[in-house]
N, C-alpha and C positions, 0 to 999 in steps of 0.2 A: 504494500500500500504506500502511495506517495505521501509526502508531508502535507500537501494541500488537502488531500482527501482525509487524512488523519485529523487535521485541524477542524475540518468541516463536520466530521462525524465523531468527534472525540467522545461524547457521552455514550454513543452506541458502542464504540470500541471498548469503553470501560465495562459495559454490561457483558460484552462477549468475553473479556478477560476475566471478569468475576465468575463467569461460568466455566472457567478452566482453559480457555483458548489462549494461545500465544500469538501475538500480532507483531509482524516485522514491518518497520517503517523505513522507507527508502528515499534517498535524494538522488535524482537523476538516474534512477534504476539501481543504485547501489545501497545495500542495507546499511543503515546507520544506527538503528535502535530497535529494541524489543520491548514490547509491553507484555509483562508476564504476571500471573496472579501471585499475590503474596502468600507464602505458606503460613498457615496458622500453626502456632506452637502451643502445645498444651491443651488448653480448653478451660472449662470452668472447674475451679478447685472445689472439692466438696467441703461444706461447712464442717468445722471441727477436725479437719485433716491432721492438724498438728497438736491436737489436745493431748496433754500429758507429755509432750516432747520438748516443750520450751519451758525453761525455768528462769524466773526473774529473781535477782538478788535484791536485798534491801537498799543497796547503794548504786543501783543501775543508772541513776540520774546525777551522780556526783561528778564534779569536774575531773578531767583527766590530769595526771601529773604534768608539770611544766615540761619535762623532757619529751613526753609523748606529744603534747601540743606543739612543741617546736618542730617535731617531725612532720606533723600535718600541715603546719603553716609555713614550713620551709624557712624558719628563722634561724639565724646563726647564734644569737644569745637570748 
């Protein structure tokens, strides 16, 4: 499909791609791009999937030690 046609029918192309089709777009008869569907990763996580697997300590919201903060902030002193 040429660029002009792709611009003219872009929303239709997106519907086709969403249906699993791959579209090649060409300029002067030479392929320059592909429209491909995005692969969905994972899906819906079940509620309570991590129940009992995560433990919070009483100091989870305490400030980090200065040496650790320096590493995160890339400070010298």
